[in-house]
Structure formats: C-alpha cells, structure tokens
N, C-alpha and C positions, 0 to 999 in steps of 0.2 A: 505493501498500500504507500508505502514511505517512496517506495522509486519512481511508482506511480505519481506521483503527486509532485515530485523534486519535478519528473518527466513535464508534466505539464505544467509545472511554472516557469518550466525554460524555454517552452516552448510557445505560452503565455507572452513571453518576454521579446526573444524573439520575433513573434506578429506582429507587439504594441511597435518594436523598432523597425520595422519593416512601413508599417501604415505610418508613423512618424517622417521617415526619410523621406515618404510619400505628399506630406502635409504643408511644406512648401518649396515652389518651386523659383529660380532664377533662368529669366531665360532668356536666350540673346538674338539679335535678328539684326538684318539689314532692310533699310526703306530710303526712301529716293525722294526729291522735292525739288522743285522747280527755285532753282535761286540765279544770282549773277555772278559772272568771273572777280573773283578781288581783284584782278590784276585790268578787266577791262570792264567795270561797270552797266555800259551799252550793250554787255553780251551777256545772251540767256543758258545757262548752264542747268543742268541735274546735278543735284546736291548728296551727298551720301551719310547720313546719320547710322549710328550706332544704335538700338532699343534696347536696352536692358527691364525688363518688366517680373516683375515683381506679383508671382499666385499666390492665395494662400485658398490650399484647398481640405479644408480642417472644416471642424465645426464652430470654432475658438474665435476670439479673432484677437491681432496678434500685433505688435510689432519689433522692432527689427533694427536694426545699423545698417544703411544703402553697402553694397558690397562696393561704390563707387563714389565717393564723396562730390567730388567734384562739381560743381557746378558751373562750370565758366571753363573752356577748353585751352586757356591761360594756361591753367593750374594741371589741364590730363595729364601730360607726357614727362616723366621724370629724364633730365637733361644736368649736364657737367660740364662746363659751369650753368648757373641756374637763371644769370641775369646776366645783362649785358647794360652798364647804364648810360652809355652813349652808342646805343645801337642806330646802326641807319637800317632800320627796319626794311624797307623795302628792296634793298640792295642785298643784306642777306636772305634773306627769301626768294628771290629770284635766282642767286645764288642753289637752292636747294631744287630746284622745279626740276623733275624726272632725274634725282639723283641718282635714284635707289630702282628702277625699272630692271626687273629683270630677277628681282631678289626677292626671296620668299621668309618670313620674317614669322614668328610670334607673339603678337600683345598681351601682355599678362595684365589682368587685372587686380590693383591691386593687393594688399596684403594685410586682411580682417587678422587682428583686432588692433593692428601698427595702424591709425586713423590717415596718420598722414603718409601714407605710402598712395603713391599716385600709381600710374602704368607703366609697366616696362616692357620694350621691346628689344626681341635677339630675334637676330639671324635664325635659321630650324636648323642650324647643323649647330646649335649650342645648346647644351640641359642646360635651362635657364633656373634648374631646381637644383642643379650644383654651382651655376654661375653668382647666386648672392646678388648684391647689388651693385656689380659693373656696369659700367654705363657704354651705350653701342652710339655708333655717331651720329646714326639714322635718328635717336634719343630727340638729340638736337638739331638737326635737319626737319624737324616737325615742330617743336619749341619754336626757332627761329620763324616758321610759317606760319604757324599759329601771334606770335608778338608782332607780325604787318599788320595781322587779319582784328587784331585786338589790341590797338596799343597804347590805350588808357588803358587795360586793367593793370591791378595790382598782382605781379606775381608772389607765389610762396608763401599765400598770406590763408591758411587752410584754419579748420576750426582747429583748437585744440581745446580738449574736453578738463586739462586743471588748469584753465583758467575760467570754469566756471562751472566746473564738478558733474553729476548726474541725477541734478534730482529730478523731479515728473515736471515741476514749473519748467526745467530750461529745456525740458525735450519736448514740451508740449509752446513753448515760448521760442526764443530767438535761434532756438538750435533745430527749431520740426524737418524744414528740407532737408537735415541731415538725417532722419531716421525715412521706414512707408511704415504707415500703419494701415492694417490692411483687416477688416472686417471678414467675417467667411462670407469665400464667395468671391473678395473681390480680387482686384487684380491695378497697380499701378505703374505706368510706363515711365524711364526716365530715359529723353535723347540725346546723343550725343554728336557734334559734327565732326565728319569726318572729312571737311575739306581737305585739309591737311594732308591725311593720308595720299587724298586723291591727287593733291598737286607731287606731293615726292616720288610716287608711285611706287608699285610694289606688289605684291601678292599678300594680305595678310589675316594670319589665323587667332581669333582674339579667346582670350580660355580665362575662366574665374582660377584662380590660383588654390582654391581651399572649396571643400562643400560643408561646412559646420557653420553654425551660427553659432559663438561662448557667450555667456553672461555676464563679459564686461570690454573695456576699451582699453588702451595701453595707451599713457602717456611718457614720454622721454626727455622731458624739460630735466628736472634734477634726477638721470638718472630711469630705468625702466622700474613705471609705477602703474599697477594692475588698477585699474577702478572698475567698481562693481557696478553693471546697471540694476536701476530698481528693477521689479518682480511683477511690478504693476506702474502700467502708467495713464492716468483715468480708465476709459473702458480695456484697455487692452493690455493682453500679458507680453511679454516678453515669453518670443520665442530665439530657445535652444534645439542646438543637435544637428541636425542632416538635412541638409535640400537638395534636390536636382536640380542638375543644369546640364549644361549641354554649349558648344565653342561655334563658331559660324566664322566664315571665310569670306574675302572678299579681295579680287584685285582690280589693280591700276596699271594700266600702260599697255604694254607688249605681250604681258607672261599670260 
C-alpha cells in the first residue's frame, strides 16, 4: 500500500509539473509593417518587427517579469563600447549597412533574472552558452544604426530594482511596463523594431536563453543581490516555473 501511495504521489507530482510547464508560453514571431526608409524618408518600405507574446493558459491570473525589458530599441542590443559622446550618427550608421550580409547569427534575448541584460548577437559558429558576455562586432554595428534612428534617446538607462525595491505598489506603478499582467486566458504582445537588423543584413535566429521564471530579480550595484518578488500584486499571483517558448528566424539580404 505504501509503495502504491508513493507511486501515486510521484505520478501526481509529475503530472502537475507537466501541466505547469504548459501554463505560460512566451511566443516569438515576426511581422511586417509599412514604414519609411530611415535614410530616405520619401521611400516607403516594409519594416520587420519581433513580436514577443506572453500567453496565460492557466485558470489563475498571473504576473511575471518580461523576458525583454527594453521599451526602447536603443537599449536593446548590447555593445562595447556602449556609447559615443561625439558620434557622427549618420556616418557610423552608413558604414554598417549590409556589412554582415550572408552571415548567420543567433540573437540571445536577455538573461533573466539579471534584469539589465539586453540582447546579445553571436555568430552561429559560436556556442553562446560558453561564450559568456563577450561582444561581437555585429552588436556594435546594430547599435550604431539604432543610435542614428533614435539620436535623442538616452542609452544605458535601465530600470534598476535596487533603487525602488519590488513592492506591489511600485510594480503596479512606474515599473508596470516591465512586467506582464495576464488574466486567465489572456495574452499580451510587445513589438520590437528590427529595422537595424534589416539594414546591416544577415540571417538571425531569435532565442530566449532560459525557460523558467524565478521568484526574484538580481541587482548588481553593490555586488550581486537577489530581491524577492511579492507573491501577490493586486489581483495577480507571481508566476514561477517553466514556460513554453520557441525560436524564430528571419533573413535579410542575399542569404
């Protein structure tokens, strides 16, 4: 009897874990919109966007940290050096057009719960899991194009949890855009302008670098510190655990 009870408990745990893993999905897709050429505003072109869709397939209402916190494309791609004080934006951007045609890259989205981590772009010949935080030239090529497109945006000003804490009031207040709030059956989509990727050209596979939501975020101001997220914010419970996701590929140029 004890053996059967133990077996039933294990099976119930595995079944519950399986259902949980199906509960939240973070889906990547590409869409196109009509816009203008950033170097010729009289020319109409199709502009690509990466869509990140958060979907709640559960019976409960949840909130979670977005996998990509950037609300502005100038902070999207990591590059070193990160800023040019006297940049000739037009010249630097033009130098990078079609620079990476016929090359293949992986675009790694974020590193939750290290909240200030942006997208990193690696050649497909590099094992990004072993590469760590090394920088490749294409990251700066992309960043220089976005600097030209958004010249008045301030770079490297990211939300820092250590400056305000993680209280329900703050999460529902000025930090709200950095979280997804999903009622049962709801979905929410963020869109990221990929015009920089189209201009430098190349073939890009977008990948979320983990598949588990944690119950904390990390700050690195005075050493690494974990800040625990509140279990309930308003009518939403904190979602932790696995989520389903996918990769998506888009190619620009001759590839």
